[in-house]
Phi, psi and omega in degrees: 000335180302329181300322184295315181296321177300316185291324184299324185273324186279334188294314176300323173294323181294332178300330181291352178294343179275006183307314186292345180262182179261015182257010187299319181303310182295318183288332175298309180298318180295315176301316180293323176297321177293321178304316184296314178302311180297316184296329177287325179293317184294322184291328178299324182212072178293143179225152177252118178241185179298325188262332191237146179232096184233109175261181173300321180293314178305318179298327174301306184300317182302312178299320176304311179295314183293325180297312181286334171298316179294307184299320179291324177293317178293313176305311183298327182302336180248334173294314181276066181238322187253124174079006181250141178277153181299332184286319182296319179296317178297322177301315181307305181299315185297316183279333179287331173300311183289327182297310181297313173307319179294322178291317182292324176297318181297323183284325192262339189288145181257058186200125180297325182289320178289333172299316182297320176304313182299319181291323176299318179295332181288330175289317183291325188272346182258346177307318180283336175294324180301312187262022184297333180277351173065027176277157181300318182292323184291320179295319177298319177298324180294315179305314185296316179303310181304313186288310189290312177299319179300316180297319173300312180293327172299321176289322176302322179305324181298319177300316179298313181297323179291328176297313178297317178302321186278325187249349184058025175199156174246003181292123184298310184296323181289318181296315186286340177277346175293149174308139181297131179216083180287114181241176173296323181292317180298324176292321183295318177307306188296322181287320178293328181292321181297316173290318180299292177293333178297339172299318181284329176294333183087035176281137179294135006255024178261033187260001198298331179293326191296311181292328175294312183293318183293316182285334180255000173281154172297156188304317181298329176291310178307319181291324174295315178295308187281327186278327185222338181291306184299320177293326181293316178299324175298321181296316176300310176310312179296325176298320175290320183297334179292341179294311184221085182303118176241066186306307185301324181289315173297315177301319177305307178305315184299308179299316176302317178294324177296313177300313182293318180296323177294324172297318181294321183293333188292338179238017176291141172240005174240127192287333173290320180294323177300311176301328173300318176290330175295326175300318177304312181297313179303315186287325181294320172301314181298317174307311180303314179301309185300316181283335174289339177071188177062220176298338177303331178292320178297317176297322177297318182294314173303314183298312185298310181301312179299314182299322180310314187272326185289318185284332174297319176300320179299315183285322172298317180295321180297326180294321181296316178294322181290328178298326186265327185255345178055035175213154174247009180273125182305307186294350176260006174245109184222148172061028185287345179303326182286342183239337184225064187299317181290319175295321177298320180293317179291326176292321177294313175301321183281325173298322179294319186297308188287340174270001170087031177286141174284149358261036178296158178300328183292325174300312176300311177303311182293326176298316179295316185295316179294325172294325171298322177295317181295321181292338180263007182056036179269061190288333178293312181294323175302315181290321184293314184293317178300315181299311185286334171299315176298320182294318180294324172306311184289320186293308187293308189287337173295310176305308180295324176300315180298316179298323187276314197248346182272119186080196177221142183248141182261007186281207172212160181283160170291168184245170171049232186305325184296331177273328186286313188298307181301323182291318178304308183304317183291317180296324179298316179304317178292322181295320177308310182294324177294315177301319178296318179292320180299311180300319176299314183293322181294318180296324182289319180292000000 
């Protein structure tokens, strides 16, 4: 099985060998297709070896990354056609391959220090992806992302140093196998890691790069950022959390981010930025489920997988709208159901999915996490979270309803792959929810 993990990391990098030719796009799509197959093999029988640490939870994240890698590569092949130079298109594929390899490396490696290296590599490899369209706002967003994310990762490095100081090793399996010994230093490690890696996750108040980077990046990049980069950083944060569970502190940050993101969504007037803040909320719910433990981890896993596809669909659909309307302002997009039916359907499905409407997977995940809160008698947190989840649902879907159904638009929809990819992503999120509900019902019976 170790060979599979090696291939998982190396194949995206190998695809870049086609950079001098005109086949880089094709080699990337081929590499992404192979990655999906490899990830499914790994999911069938995850193994922990000396070099790699791949559990059932890890394998879920690997499938998420490889799936959005493939969908974004296919979507980009048609999105980057008009007004983009060949050099910029090649830059996208070249850097996205390194970006994906960095995320996969962070997920599978059995060493906290090398996990940190992988997360740092995602920052370096993704900066150029944000500004691949060379707009003034995207360049500004890229610089803000680089500065803020690097500061956070620098702080996370301190937690890695302290881990080595405390345990005299950075090997994940060795540290997690040691008898539990909660000390002041281990709590300090957990807190510093929360702020450091939490910057990449987009936790409030160290989230400020996220709405800019997500909203100014091209849609396939936004999908990679929101769908898999932020969850990958969350996975690494959770791995550090297991060294010294500091549940009240982590849960407090998660709830604060849910509240803040809900407030931010309530007054957004740009649809991509609104979905970016929704990512903060979804990741915070997932973090809450992970730190609550028990069935909360199951809820977080279902939420994360569903979010990966639903949020990607939202950004792909947003990209289609921008291609046709040349605006990111919600109020300037009206009545598109009459002219862009397929894109409108995928946008509606994805907006319902990311806000936790039943029977989508995020609803199932949030429901399980809320049950976990109730079982732990954390009723105040339960009430606060439920209220702000409801507020976010209203804020997002009210704006989407206006975009779709208010007035009548005389334009036309995009064609081919650009219509199909977001619809597939949204439907997958729906199927995940239905499957999870069926399994839950079977387990109860």
